MARNUMI-530080 format. One line per 10 residues: number of its first residue (from 1); their letters; for each residue x, y, z of C-alpha. Coordinates in steps of 0.5 Angstrom, whole numbers, plus 500, padded with zeros to 3 digits. Example, Ala and Ser with C-alpha at 12.3 -4.5 7.8 and 13.67 -1.06 7.14 Angstrom:
<rs>
1	AS	525/491/516; 527/498/514
</rs>
This chain:
<rs>
1	MNHKKKYLLL	534/481/519; 536/488/516; 532/493/520; 531/497/514; 527/492/511; 523/490/517; 517/494/516; 517/492/509; 517/485/510; 511/486/516
11	FLIILVSVGL	507/490/511; 508/484/506; 506/479/511; 499/483/512; 498/483/504; 499/476/504; 495/474/510; 489/479/509; 484/474/509; 487/470/515
21	GACNSSGNSK	485/475/521; 490/479/525; 497/478/526; 502/482/530; 510/484/529; 512/478/534; 509/473/529; 504/471/534; 497/471/531; 490/473/533
31	SKSSSQISSS	484/469/530; 479/474/528; 474/474/523; 474/479/517; 467/481/520; 470/483/526; 476/487/523; 472/491/518; 467/493/524; 472/494/529
41	SKVSEKANGS	477/498/525; 474/502/520; 478/506/515; 475/513/517; 472/516/511; 473/523/514; 480/524/512; 485/526/518; 489/528/512; 494/523/508
51	LSSSATKKND	501/523/508; 501/524/501; 496/530/500; 499/534/506; 506/534/504; 505/535/496; 501/538/491; 498/532/487; 500/536/480; 507/537/483
61	VKTEETQRVG	511/531/479; 518/533/477; 520/532/470; 526/528/471; 527/521/467; 522/516/469; 521/508/468; 515/505/467; 514/499/472; 509/494/474
71	SDDYGYIDIP	505/488/470; 499/487/467; 496/484/473; 498/489/478; 498/495/473; 504/500/472; 506/506/475; 512/511/473; 518/512/478; 525/515/478
81	KNWLKFRDVD	529/511/473; 535/510/478; 530/506/482; 532/498/482; 528/492/482; 529/487/488; 525/482/491; 525/480/499; 525/473/500; 519/474/504
91	GGDSIQYTDG	516/478/499; 511/473/496; 508/475/489; 509/483/490; 513/487/485; 518/492/489; 523/497/487; 528/501/491; 532/507/490; 538/502/492
101	SGYNIVTMNA	538/504/500; 533/498/502; 529/503/506; 525/507/501; 521/502/497; 515/502/493; 511/495/493; 505/493/488; 500/488/488; 493/486/486
111	YTKEKAKIQE	487/481/489; 482/478/486; 476/475/491; 479/469/491; 486/471/493; 483/476/498; 480/470/501; 473/474/502; 469/470/507; 461/469/506
121	REEFTAQTIA	459/475/510; 464/480/507; 463/484/501; 469/484/496; 471/492/496; 477/496/497; 474/498/504; 474/491/506; 481/490/504; 483/497/507
131	NRIYYNWQNN	480/495/514; 484/489/514; 491/493/513; 489/498/518; 487/493/523; 494/490/523; 498/496/523; 493/499/529; 495/493/533; 503/493/532
141	KNVNRVWGSK	507/495/538; 512/499/533; 507/504/530; 507/511/533; 501/513/529; 496/510/524; 490/513/521; 486/512/514; 484/517/509; 481/518/502
151	GAVAGNEAYQ	484/520/496; 484/518/488; 489/514/484; 488/515/477; 481/517/478; 479/511/482; 477/512/489; 482/510/494; 483/508/501; 489/510/504
161	VNVIMKSGQY	492/507/510; 498/512/513; 503/510/518; 508/513/522; 513/508/526; 516/509/532; 523/509/528; 521/515/524; 519/511/518; 513/513/514
171	LISWIFKKDE	509/508/510; 503/509/506; 498/504/502; 493/506/497; 487/501/496; 483/502/490; 478/497/486; 478/497/479; 473/492/475; 474/485/478
181	KVYLIALEGN	480/487/482; 483/491/488; 489/494/487; 494/495/493; 500/500/492; 505/501/498; 510/506/499; 515/507/505; 521/510/507; 524/517/509
191	RETLIKLPPY	520/524/509; 523/526/503; 521/520/499; 514/520/502; 514/528/499; 516/526/492; 513/519/490; 506/520/492; 504/524/485; 508/519/481
201	IEKTWSLSKE	503/513/484; 497/517/484; 497/520/477; 501/515/473; 498/508/475; 494/505/469; 493/498/466; 497/500/460; 504/499/460; 505/506/456
211	KTKI	507/512/460; 502/517/462; 503/524/460; 502/528/467
</rs>
């Protein structure tokens, strides 16, 4: 497997299996209930600072050519026009774009209550999904640091799970609820990309295919 895609595939596995308990990078799974996950590994509401907000101002989107990508199911965002659509074989039903490196990648998905496999004692909230993702990263041996923070995506309160891998790769996931769905957008790559791209996600996401004026 191309090492540049290893952590994206792991993240996609987490997205696909958010209702199935914890998994680790070796492929072995630990059976934990969702109530255990949400109670043992809360995403902190007191932000330690997010990779995106600490690296760039929210309104610092550059005026370069962009394209509108996404779907009616997952929403749409503006990204640089030179980014290309691709699909990993293990990517599930996510929508993914890369700058061509296979290292800097944005991934979009969304969950209904049924798709998220919410259990009887759980609430279908963005925090529930964020806690699951946080737990999985926290228990990954390839992670150097993981922390939770709160922000906003197009005016919607969002939980962020920020990850720094031991390899030096950065990852951010935004988890937010609108109407009857929880939306997830993940960005991974080098520091330069993690400085540049977050405002595109945080400012331009909507359910409309029309480009957003910033």
